[in-house]
Structures are given as C-alpha cells and as structure tokens.
C-alpha positions, 0 to 999 in steps of 0.5 A, a space after each residue: 754714146 746714148 740715145 741722147 748724142 748728138 750725133 745719134 748712133 745712126 748718124 756715126 753709123 753713117 759715117 764710119 760707113 762712109 769711110 769703110 770699105 767692108 763693114 761686119 754687123 753681129 746683131 740680135 734681129 733684122 730689123 728692116 724697118 729701121 734700115 734707112 742707109 743713103 747712096 752717098 754711105 753705101 758708096 764705097 761698101 765692096 762688102 756687108 756681112 750681117 749676122 743675128 741671132 734671131 731671123 723670122 719670115 714672116 717678121 721679114 715679110 711684115 717689114 718689106 711689106 710696111 717698107 714697100 707700101 711707105 713711099 718714103 721707105 720704098 728706096 731703102 727697100 730697094 736699096 737693100 734688093 740691090 745689095 743682095 742682087 749683087 752679092 754685097 749683101 750677105 745675110 747669116 743666122 747663128 740662133 745658137 753662136 749668141 753674143 752681147 753686145 751688139 757690135 760693127 766692124 769697119 775696115 777700109 783697104 788695109 784692114 779693120 779701123 772701127 768697132 761700135 758695140 752697144 744696141 745698133 738702134 737707128 730709130 729716133 726717138 729711142 722707144 725705152 726709157 734710156 739709157 741705151 748706150 753704144 762705144 766706138 773703139 778702133 783699130 786694135 779692137 776692131 781687129 780683135 772683134 772682126 777675129 770674133 765676127 768671122 768665127 761666128 760667120 764660119 759658123 752660122 748659116 747661110 740666109 740671104 737668098 731666102 731673105 731676097 725671095 721674101 722681099 722680091 715676093 713681098 714687092 711684087 705683092 706691093 705692086 699689084 695692091 697697088 696697081 701699076 708696074 714693080 717699082 723696085 726692078 
C-alpha cells in the first residue's frame, strides 16, 4: 500500500488491530497527535507494546496538551491514558537499538498472524511528496518479526510510567486552563 491506498494505512492498521489480542509496534518516535484508535479496535487487545527509538519528554507533553485542548481529540488522550493505567499499553525506548523500517506484529490467541512493515503514518494527507510505502505479510513473516521485536524489547528501557505521568500532569494543566474538572479522570 502507499499513501493513496484505500483503505489507508490507518484503516488497515485498525482492521488488523480489531482482530488481534496482542500488538507489538516498533516505530521511530511517539506521535500522540496521530493516535485515534477506537474502543472497537481496541476491544480485544490484552497487550499493546510500543517500542520507540526516539522519545522526547517535551514533545510528548506538547502533543498531549494539544490533544487535551482539542475537544474532538480529547477522547484519544483518555483512551491512551486508560490503556497505560490498566497496564495494557507498555512503552519502551531503545535509542541505541535501531531498526528499519517501522513494523507491527499482530497476534491472536494462537500466535502471530500479520506483519505490517513500512512507514507507520496515521495522518492524512501524507505531508511529503509520495510515495510512502507499507506492506502486509502473513504468519511466517510475523513470527520472525516478533522474535526480532522481542529481542529489541528485552534490551530497551521502560518509559511507559514516565509517559503516563507527563500525560496526566498535562491533562491536569489543561483542565485548570479550561476552568473545569479534569475530563480525563
């Protein structure tokens, strides 16, 4: 698929997510502004692991603040926070790990089923002159990718609690600015 495909990368990711119980994602950096996963897509997820190569506290805080200030995106931030609080969403950083390209492994109760490999971009339209490629692979490739993901994961540093604290602090700051009770409690 490319940046013009229908469904787009975001739609395809959501379809695979809704059929999975576990997803393991290796991406360059956290992009909270792009997160718009629905309750339906996340309904069967018991573990959502995100491995990032780059993590910047200021960027996470700024993106969280932008989400809390936008009534249409506030629910997205609430959903991410709830996943972190429940221990379903785990985030680790591997600044020296390195991988290329971004990839996601989708698994059901029987093991890995799908691998998405390529640029993980949820925003549309794509901000650069195309093409932005991604490809889907089946169970055998997904098993191989999962083994590689787990080796990277084991060597990475836990940052989920720090990201959660930044997001919660930002949500409180945003609720005070709006002069009302926190809408993320």
